[in-house]
C-alpha positions as CSV (number, residue, x, y, z in Angstrom):
1,X,17.0,-8.8,-2.4
2,X,19.6,-6.5,-0.6
3,X,23.6,-6.8,0.5
4,X,25.6,-5.1,2.9
5,X,28.5,-3.4,2.8
6,X,30.8,-1.1,5.3
7,X,31.9,2.1,3.5
8,X,34.7,2.6,5.7
9,X,37.5,2.6,3.3
10,X,35.7,5.5,1.1
11,X,37.4,7.7,4.1
12,X,40.6,6.8,2.8
13,X,42.4,10.1,1.5
14,X,46.0,8.8,-0.7
15,X,47.8,11.3,-2.0
16,X,45.8,13.4,-4.1
17,X,48.0,13.4,-7.3
18,X,47.5,10.1,-7.1
19,X,43.4,10.2,-6.4
20,X,43.4,12.8,-9.4
21,X,44.8,10.8,-12.2
22,X,43.3,8.1,-10.9
23,X,39.7,9.6,-11.4
24,X,40.7,11.0,-14.7
25,X,41.8,7.3,-16.5
26,X,39.0,5.8,-14.9
27,X,36.1,8.6,-16.4
28,X,38.4,7.5,-19.1
29,X,38.1,3.7,-19.5
30,X,34.6,4.1,-18.2
31,X,33.3,6.5,-21.1
32,X,34.7,4.1,-23.7
33,X,32.5,1.2,-22.6
34,X,29.3,2.9,-22.1
35,X,29.9,4.5,-25.5
36,X,29.5,1.1,-26.8
37,X,27.1,0.5,-25.1
38,X,22.9,0.1,-27.2
39,X,20.0,2.4,-26.9
40,X,17.8,-1.0,-26.4
41,X,20.6,-2.0,-24.5
42,X,20.6,0.8,-21.5
43,X,16.5,1.1,-21.8
44,X,17.5,-2.2,-20.8
45,X,19.2,-2.0,-18.3
46,X,17.7,1.1,-17.1
47,X,14.2,-0.6,-16.3
48,X,15.8,-3.3,-14.8
49,X,17.5,-0.6,-12.1
50,X,14.4,1.8,-11.1
51,X,12.2,-1.8,-10.8
52,X,14.7,-2.5,-7.8
53,X,14.6,0.4,-6.5
54,X,10.7,0.7,-6.7
55,X,10.9,-2.5,-4.9
56,X,12.8,-1.0,-2.3
57,X,11.4,-0.1,1.0
58,X,13.3,3.3,1.3
59,X,11.3,4.2,-1.6
60,X,8.6,3.4,-0.9
61,X,7.9,5.3,2.3
62,X,9.9,8.5,1.1
63,X,7.1,11.3,0.2
64,X,10.2,13.1,-2.0
65,X,12.1,12.1,-4.8
66,X,15.0,13.9,-6.3
67,X,16.0,12.6,-9.7
68,X,18.3,13.7,-12.0
69,X,17.1,14.1,-16.1
70,X,19.5,11.8,-18.5
71,X,21.5,13.1,-21.0
72,X,21.1,12.0,-24.7
73,X,23.3,8.8,-24.3
74,X,25.6,7.0,-22.0
75,X,23.9,7.5,-18.8
76,X,20.9,5.2,-17.1
77,X,17.2,6.9,-18.8
78,X,15.1,8.1,-16.1
79,X,12.0,9.0,-18.1
80,X,10.1,6.3,-17.4
81,X,10.8,7.1,-13.3
82,X,9.8,10.4,-13.2
83,X,6.8,9.6,-14.6
84,X,6.8,6.7,-12.1
85,X,7.4,8.8,-8.7
86,X,4.4,11.6,-10.2
87,X,1.6,8.6,-10.7
88,X,2.7,7.4,-7.2
89,X,1.9,10.7,-5.6
90,X,5.3,11.9,-4.8
91,X,6.7,15.1,-5.0
92,X,9.0,14.9,-7.7
93,X,12.4,17.4,-7.3
94,X,15.0,17.6,-10.8
95,X,18.2,19.8,-10.8
96,X,19.0,23.1,-12.8
97,X,22.5,23.7,-13.2
98,X,22.4,26.4,-16.2
99,X,22.1,29.1,-14.0
100,X,25.8,29.6,-13.0
101,X,28.4,26.6,-14.6
102,X,31.4,28.6,-13.4
103,X,29.8,28.2,-9.7
104,X,29.3,24.6,-10.1
105,X,26.2,24.9,-8.2
106,X,22.9,22.8,-8.2
107,X,19.4,23.4,-6.8
108,X,16.6,20.8,-6.9
109,X,13.1,22.2,-8.6
110,X,9.8,20.7,-7.5
111,X,8.3,19.7,-10.9
112,X,4.6,20.5,-11.6
113,X,2.1,17.9,-10.3
114,X,0.8,15.3,-12.3
115,X,-2.4,16.8,-13.2
116,X,-1.0,20.1,-14.0
117,X,2.3,20.0,-15.9
118,X,4.1,23.0,-17.3
119,X,3.4,22.3,-20.5
120,X,0.2,23.7,-19.3
121,X,1.9,26.8,-18.1
122,X,1.8,29.0,-21.8
123,X,3.1,31.6,-20.5
124,X,6.3,30.7,-21.3
125,X,6.7,31.7,-25.2
126,X,9.9,32.2,-25.7
127,X,10.4,28.3,-24.7
128,X,10.4,26.6,-28.4
129,X,12.2,23.8,-28.9
130,X,11.7,20.6,-30.8
131,X,10.7,17.2,-29.3
132,X,12.9,15.8,-30.4
133,X,14.1,12.7,-28.0
134,X,11.2,11.7,-25.9
135,X,12.5,8.3,-25.7
136,X,15.0,9.9,-23.2
137,X,12.6,13.2,-21.8
138,X,10.3,12.5,-19.0
139,X,6.6,14.6,-20.8
140,X,6.7,17.3,-18.6
141,X,9.7,18.3,-19.5
142,X,9.8,18.1,-23.3
143,X,9.6,21.8,-24.0
144,X,12.4,22.8,-21.8
145,X,15.1,24.4,-22.7
146,X,18.5,22.1,-22.4
147,X,21.4,22.5,-20.9
148,X,25.7,23.2,-22.7
149,X,24.8,18.7,-21.9
150,X,21.7,18.3,-23.9
151,X,19.7,18.2,-20.3
152,X,16.6,19.7,-20.0
153,X,16.3,22.3,-17.3
154,X,13.5,24.1,-15.4
155,X,13.0,27.5,-17.1
156,X,14.4,30.1,-15.4
157,X,11.5,31.7,-14.8
158,X,9.4,29.5,-13.0
159,X,12.3,28.8,-10.9
160,X,13.5,31.9,-8.0
161,X,14.1,30.8,-5.2
162,X,11.3,30.4,-2.5
163,X,11.4,31.3,1.2
164,X,10.2,29.0,3.5
165,X,9.5,31.1,6.0
166,X,7.9,34.0,4.4
167,X,5.5,35.8,6.9
168,X,3.9,38.1,4.4
169,X,1.3,35.9,3.7
170,X,-2.1,36.8,5.6
171,X,-4.5,34.8,8.1
172,X,-5.9,33.3,4.4
173,X,-3.3,32.1,2.6
174,X,-1.5,30.3,5.4
175,X,-5.3,28.4,6.0
176,X,-5.4,27.1,2.7
177,X,-5.3,23.5,2.4
178,X,-2.6,21.7,1.9
179,X,-3.7,20.4,-2.2
180,X,-3.7,23.5,-2.2
181,X,0.1,24.0,-1.2
182,X,1.6,21.9,-3.1
183,X,-0.1,23.4,-6.8
184,X,1.7,26.4,-5.7
185,X,4.5,25.2,-4.5
186,X,5.4,24.3,-7.9
187,X,9.1,25.7,-9.1
188,X,10.6,26.3,-5.6
189,X,14.1,25.5,-4.1
190,X,14.9,22.7,-2.4
191,X,15.7,22.8,1.1
192,X,17.3,20.8,3.8
193,X,14.9,18.1,4.8
194,X,12.4,18.5,1.4
195,X,13.5,15.4,-0.3
196,X,14.1,11.9,1.0
197,X,15.5,10.1,-1.2
198,X,18.2,11.8,-4.1
199,X,18.8,9.6,-6.9
200,X,22.3,10.2,-7.9
201,X,23.7,9.4,-11.3
202,X,27.7,8.9,-12.0
203,X,30.2,7.3,-14.3
204,X,32.1,4.9,-11.6
205,X,30.4,3.2,-8.6
206,X,32.0,0.4,-6.3
207,X,30.3,-1.4,-3.5
208,X,31.5,0.7,-0.4
209,X,29.1,3.4,-2.1
210,X,32.4,5.6,-4.0
211,X,30.9,7.4,-6.5
212,X,32.7,9.2,-9.5
213,X,31.1,12.1,-11.4
214,X,32.0,13.8,-14.4
215,X,34.1,15.7,-12.7
216,X,32.3,19.3,-11.0
217,X,31.0,17.9,-7.5
218,X,27.3,19.6,-8.1
219,X,25.9,17.1,-6.5
220,X,28.5,16.9,-3.7
221,X,28.0,19.9,-2.8
222,X,25.0,19.4,-3.4
223,X,24.2,17.5,-0.8
224,X,26.6,19.2,1.7
225,X,23.8,21.9,1.3
226,X,20.9,19.6,2.1
227,X,22.5,18.3,5.2
228,X,23.5,21.4,6.9
229,X,21.3,24.6,8.1
230,X,22.4,27.4,7.8
231,X,21.4,30.5,11.1
232,X,22.2,33.8,11.1
233,X,21.9,34.8,14.7
234,X,20.6,39.2,15.2
235,X,23.4,39.8,17.3
236,X,26.5,38.4,15.3
237,X,26.9,38.6,11.1
238,X,28.7,35.3,10.7
239,X,26.2,32.8,9.3
240,X,26.9,29.4,11.9
241,X,26.0,25.9,9.9
242,X,24.4,23.1,11.4
243,X,23.8,20.1,11.1
244,X,20.7,19.0,9.3
245,X,18.2,16.8,11.9
246,X,16.1,15.8,9.7
247,X,16.8,11.5,8.9
248,X,15.4,9.4,6.5
249,X,15.3,5.8,7.2
250,X,19.0,6.5,9.5
251,X,20.3,8.9,7.7
252,X,20.5,13.2,7.3
253,X,18.6,14.0,4.7
254,X,18.2,12.9,1.7
255,X,19.4,9.1,1.5
256,X,21.6,8.6,-1.3
257,X,20.9,6.0,-3.5
258,X,23.1,5.6,-6.3
259,X,21.9,4.5,-9.8
260,X,25.1,2.7,-12.6
261,X,24.7,1.0,-15.7
262,X,26.4,-2.0,-16.2
263,X,30.3,-0.3,-17.3
264,X,29.2,1.2,-13.9
265,X,30.5,-1.0,-11.1
266,X,34.4,-1.0,-10.6
267,X,35.9,-4.1,-9.5
268,X,35.8,-8.5,-9.3
269,X,32.6,-8.8,-7.7
270,X,32.5,-11.7,-5.5
271,X,36.4,-10.7,-4.7
272,X,34.8,-6.9,-3.8
273,X,32.2,-8.3,-1.9
274,X,33.9,-10.6,0.1
275,X,36.6,-7.6,0.5
276,X,34.1,-5.6,1.9
277,X,32.3,-7.9,4.4
278,X,35.2,-8.2,6.0
279,X,35.9,-4.8,6.9
280,X,34.2,-3.5,9.6
281,X,33.1,0.0,9.8
282,X,35.7,2.7,10.6
283,X,38.8,0.8,9.9
284,X,41.9,2.3,8.5
285,X,42.6,0.7,5.0
286,X,46.3,1.6,4.5
287,X,47.7,0.2,1.4
288,X,44.4,1.8,-0.7
289,X,45.8,3.4,-3.1
290,X,48.2,0.5,-4.3
291,X,46.8,-2.9,-3.8
292,X,42.9,-1.8,-3.6
293,X,42.9,0.0,-7.9
294,X,40.4,-2.2,-8.8
295,X,37.9,-3.1,-6.8
296,X,37.2,1.0,-5.1
297,X,36.3,3.8,-6.9
298,X,39.1,6.7,-6.0
299,X,37.6,9.2,-3.4
300,X,38.7,11.9,-1.1
301,X,37.0,13.0,1.8
302,X,34.7,15.7,-0.5
303,X,33.6,13.1,-1.9
304,X,30.1,11.9,0.0
305,X,29.9,8.3,0.3
306,X,26.1,6.6,-1.0
307,X,23.6,5.5,1.4
308,X,22.7,2.8,-1.3
309,X,24.0,1.6,-4.8
310,X,21.6,0.5,-8.1
311,X,24.0,-0.8,-10.4
312,X,22.0,-3.2,-13.7
313,X,23.0,-6.7,-13.4
314,X,23.9,-6.4,-9.4
315,X,22.1,-7.2,-6.1
316,X,21.0,-3.5,-5.0
317,X,24.3,-2.6,-2.3
318,X,23.2,-1.2,1.1
319,X,26.1,0.8,2.9
320,X,26.8,0.8,6.5
């Protein structure tokens, strides 16, 4: 069972200074609450979240899923979820952000099929990492290097960007079966249209699809890139940016499903639900910054609205 709300309130942009201050304060507040959760509680809440996700028709219809890899503590655990995605025969993409921390850019990298995991590729001799935190890290990435946040990342040797329009292959290569193509595509960097469903982490969410991340903007920029198509006219050096026309369940790919632990939901549930159901999409809420502080995540026009929100202990929210 899922409830439906309007995303209209996330389009309102109060004073930018007020927004920055509210974001900073909200991050501090939620982080304190998350630190108080025990490992067993986080695991239990994570199981609840993904049991709901896997029952959604959106997941069942998805051929490809983007899934974050968990931080060591204070975040929804994705180990079992990543394994489940691969067991279900779906293409799995995971983040890579460590190539250039200053740019705050993120790619999603395709993971090898379940039958041939990264651990079987012995050519990466320089990777030496103790297999700790196995309760957090999915089996396919136990030996991956960690970035500065302690999150596993695809080894750089295996993640060179791949041109989907490369015409240099001969006819025999182009005629290989789908299965062979899938195997050879391991390590591919996701392009617009590749990911049907993107599971998004965050510190705080509201029932309107508002999301508060860690503050670097990785996911906002990634989604913007995935929902745009860049093309260059041969007669013009300028690059044209067009909207990606690939859709999934009524939205431009990827469909965004945020997941969070109980402290991540903002606002009084009953009051916020009644308020959301009373607001039609496109309504303008002028008193956002003054009267709605307790029920909405502070957002700017650059913040991407989620299409669905799953928070432990709450009904799944579909945002329209």
